[in-house]
C-alpha positions, -999 to 999 in steps of 0.1 A, spaced: -108 -260 23 -93 -255 58 -58 -258 43 -66 -230 19 -76 -206 48 -46 -216 68 -24 -208 38 -42 -175 33 -36 -165 69 1 -175 68 6 -156 35 -11 -125 49 10 -126 80 42 -128 59 31 -99 36 50 -68 45 66 -83 76 93 -56 72 68 -29 65 48 -12 93 14 -13 76 -15 4 92 -50 -9 85 -70 21 96 -74 53 75 -79 77 104 -49 63 123 -28 67 92 -39 104 89 -30 110 125 4 93 122 12 111 90 5 145 106 25 136 136 55 124 116 51 151 89 50 125 61 27 116 32 7 84 31 11 55 7 -23 37 5 -22 3 -11 -56 -11 -17 -58 -48 -25 -80 -78 -20 -76 -110 0 -76 -131 -32 -58 -112 -59 -30 -127 -79 -18 -93 -91 -17 -80 -55 2 -111 -45 26 -107 -74 32 -70 -64 38 -79 -28 62 -108 -36 81 -92 -64 83 -56 -53 73 -50 -17 98 -76 -6 128 -57 -19 150 -41 8 157 -9 -11 119 -4 -17 111 -12 19 137 14 30 124 41 8 88 35 17 96 36 54 116 68 51 91 87 30 56 75 39 32 63 65 21 30 51 -16 20 49 -28 -13 34 -66 -17 31 -81 -49 17 -114 -43 1 -125 -76 17 -117 -68 53 -111 -31 59 -132 0 60 -122 21 30 -135 57 25 -159 59 -4 -137 84 -23 -112 56 -31 -118 32 -59 -117 -4 -48 -121 -20 -82 -92 -31 -104 -67 -38 -76 -39 -34 -67 -45 4 -64 -19 29 -53 -28 62 -37 -3 88 -25 -19 112 -1 -9 144 18 -11 141 55 -46 157 54 -58 129 31 -57 150 -2 -48 127 -31 -14 137 -47 -14 108 -72 -31 76 -79 -23 46 -100 -32 9 -104 -16 -24 -113 12 -46 -103 46 -31 -108 81 -46 -109 106 -30 -86 121 -6 -112 86 4 -123 75 11 -88 106 32 -81 98 52 -112 63 57 -99 77 69 -66 99 94 -85 69 105 -105 49 111 -73 78 131 -59 76 154 -89 39 159 -84 46 170 -48 69 198 -59 
């Protein structure tokens, strides 16, 4: 059992090593307003094979990392460890919320996406912002 928790800690420290994830909603709002960016909120769970699949397959790609860093303040909240405002659904993870800098929801989606599908989602969100 100890090995399982050690593995979990190591995996969680590797997740998003190239992405500057925040884990506090209020801090993300403040940073987004300061940087004049929207927020990408990724809600996951500590033990979630679809979340892990999405992290490994999609959030590890350099071109996706570059685009997310350029366009968004990044907020990852685990339903198991972080305080999540009640207005966000925490069931059926992974969940993806795209927010204005004041916290208004622009777009929401759920599920694990492959890189091309996630890029299409980012494009779709961009159209909603216009």
